[in-house]
C-alpha positions as CSV (number, residue, x, y, z in Angstrom):
1,M,174.5,117.0,216.4
2,E,171.2,116.6,214.5
3,V,173.0,117.2,211.1
4,R,175.5,114.4,211.8
5,S,172.7,112.0,212.9
6,R,170.7,112.7,209.7
7,A,173.8,112.3,207.6
8,E,174.7,109.0,209.1
9,M,171.2,107.6,208.7
10,G,170.0,109.1,205.5
11,G,173.0,108.9,203.2
12,S,173.6,112.7,203.1
13,L,177.0,114.2,202.6
14,L,178.7,117.0,204.3
15,V,180.8,118.9,201.7
16,T,183.7,121.0,203.1
17,G,186.9,122.4,201.8
18,N,188.6,121.7,205.2
19,I,188.1,118.1,206.2
20,K,190.8,118.2,208.9
21,H,188.2,119.9,211.3
22,F,186.0,116.8,211.1
23,P,186.6,113.3,212.2
24,L,187.2,110.7,209.5
25,K,183.7,109.8,208.6
26,R,182.5,108.5,205.3
27,Y,179.8,111.3,205.0
28,V,182.4,114.1,205.1
29,V,183.8,114.8,201.6
30,T,185.7,117.5,199.8
31,P,184.2,119.4,196.9
32,R,186.3,117.4,194.5
33,Q,185.1,114.1,196.0
34,M,181.5,115.4,195.7
35,L,182.0,116.1,192.0
36,D,183.5,112.6,191.5
37,I,180.5,111.1,193.3
38,H,178.1,113.1,191.2
39,Q,179.7,112.2,187.9
40,S,179.9,108.5,188.8
41,T,176.2,108.4,189.6
42,D,175.0,110.7,186.8
43,V,172.6,108.7,184.7
């Protein structure tokens, strides 16, 4: 589970269209959520 460990520690996000296969973790986001995050942090 190296990917998960790095995501939890480094602030990375896992983008997936099917989040029901993953536990409810804050680093797992949908494509729409990723776009929202990107737009809100765009400088």
